[in-house]
N, C-alpha and C positions, 0 to 999 in steps of 0.2 A: 789329521792333516795339520802341519805346523808351518805357518808363514811368519818369518821374522827378519830382522836386519834390514828394514826398509823395503822389503819385497813388495811387489804388486802381483796379486793373484786374482784370477778370474775363473769362476766355476759356472758353467752353463749346463743346466739340466742335471739329471741324475738323482740317485738316492743314496743317502748316507744313513745307515741304521745299524743298531745292535752293538755299538762300541761301548767299552767300559774303561774309565781312566781314574787314576788316583789324584791327579793334579787338576788344574783348571782346564775345562772343556772335555766333553765326551767325544767330540767329533772334529771341530776346527778351533785352533788357537791362533790368534794373531799376536805377534810380538810388537815391540816398539816401532813406531813410525811406519807400520805396514798399511797398505791399502788393499782391501779385499772387496770383490764384487761377487754377489751371489745372484744369479739370474735363473729363475725357474727351478731352483734346487729344492729338494725335499729332504729334510733332516729330522728323523723321528726315532724314538725309542733308544736313545743313548743315555748313558749315566756317568756321572763323575762324583767324586767325593768333595770337590771344591766348587767353583763357580762355573756356570755355563754348561749345563747338561748337553747342549748341542754346540753352541758357539760362545767363546770367550773373546771379547774385544779389548785389547790392552788400552790403557788410558791415553796413549798417544796415537792410536790407530784410527783409521777411517774405514767404515763399512758401508757399502752401497747395496741396497736391495732392489731388485726389479723382477719383472715377470710374475709368474704365479709361484713365488717362493713360499714354502711351507716349513715352519720350524715349530713343531708341536710334539707333545708326548715325551719330552726329555726330562731327566731328573737330576737333582743334586741330592744324593743319598735317596731319600724317599719323597722329597718335596719337588713340586713342579719347578723347573728352572731350565728355560730354553735358551734364549739369547741373553747373555749378560754383558752389559756395557759398563766398563770400569772407568772410574775417574772422569777425565775430560774427553773421553773417546767421542767420536762424531759419527752419527748415523745419517745417511742420506737415502732418500727414496726417489727412484726414477722409473717412470712407466710401470708402476706396480700393477699387476693384474688383479681382476676382481675376485679371483679364487685364492689369492695370497692370504696366508694366515700365520701370524708370528706372535709368539709369546715372548715378553721382554721383561727384564729386570735390571737393576743396577742404577748407577748415577748417570742418567742420560742428560748430557749437556744440551744437546739440540737434536731434534729429528727434523731435518729440513727436506723439502720436496718441492715439486712444482706448486700449482695453486689449488690442487685438489685435496679435499679432506679425505685422507686414507685411514682415519682412526678406526674405522670398522674392520680393517685388516689386522689390527693389533689388539692384543689383550695383555694385561699385566699378570705376571706370574704370582704376584702377591695380592691378597685381598686388601692390603693396606693402601694400594694405589689404583688409580684409574688412568687409562690412556685418554687424553683429551686433546682436542684441536683448538688452538688459540693463537691469534696473531700470525696466522700462516704457517704454524709449526705444530708438531705433535709434542706432547709433554707427558711425563709420568707425574701425576699429582695426587695428593690426598683426595679421596672422594668428596664430592660437594656436601654429602651428608655422612657423618660417621658417629659412632657411639663410643664414649669413654666412661669409665667409672669416675665418680666424684674425687677419688684419690689420684686421678690422672693416668692410671694404667688402662690400656686398651684391653688387657687380658685378665683383669681382676675377677676372681671367682667369689669374692666375699658378698654373700647375698644381703648383708645388712647395709651395704653401700648402695647409694642411689646411682643409676645410670643416666647419663646426660647425652642428648643428641646434639651434635654440633653441625651447624649449617655454614658452609663457606660463603664468604662474600664474593660475588662475581662482578660487582659493579661499584666503583668508588662512590658514585652518586648516592647509593643506597646505604652507606655506612651510618650507623646510629649516631 
C-alpha cells in the first residue's frame, strides 16, 4: 500500500501479511506530507530489502496508531524491522488497546499520546535502543545500562580489551 502526495489514509482492522519488496516497506509506505492512521490493524511477516519491513514513514509524514494494532514479525532482509520512522516523521498514539504490540526503529522525533504510559506496547527493533516513557512522551533511547569495549566499539571481539559497563544518568541532581 502506497500513500503519497499529501494523502490521508485510514485503515481500520484487517491483516496485511506475506508481502516482499525491494524498496522501503514490505507492506505500507507513506510518502511526503502523508497522514496515515492504523486502527486495530495487524501487519506481520512482511519483508523488504530497505527500511520498514512492515511500515515505512517518510520524514515529513504523520502516523497515528490506535486500537489493538499489532506490527511484529517483519524483516529488513533477515533482521527484525517492523515500523521505521524516518527523519522528522511524527508518531502519535490515540486510544491504544492493551493488546497492541509494535516494533519500532528509526529516528523517532516524538511519540506523543494522551497521558497514559504506553511504553509496554512498544519494543525496539534494535538491541541498541530501549523504548522509554519520559516527560509525557515515548522515546527511543540508549539503554540505561550498556556495555562497550575500552576501544569504544560496541561490537569489539578483541578479548584482550576490557569491557566497560556504562550507566546513563537519569537525574541531573545526581551528576558526579
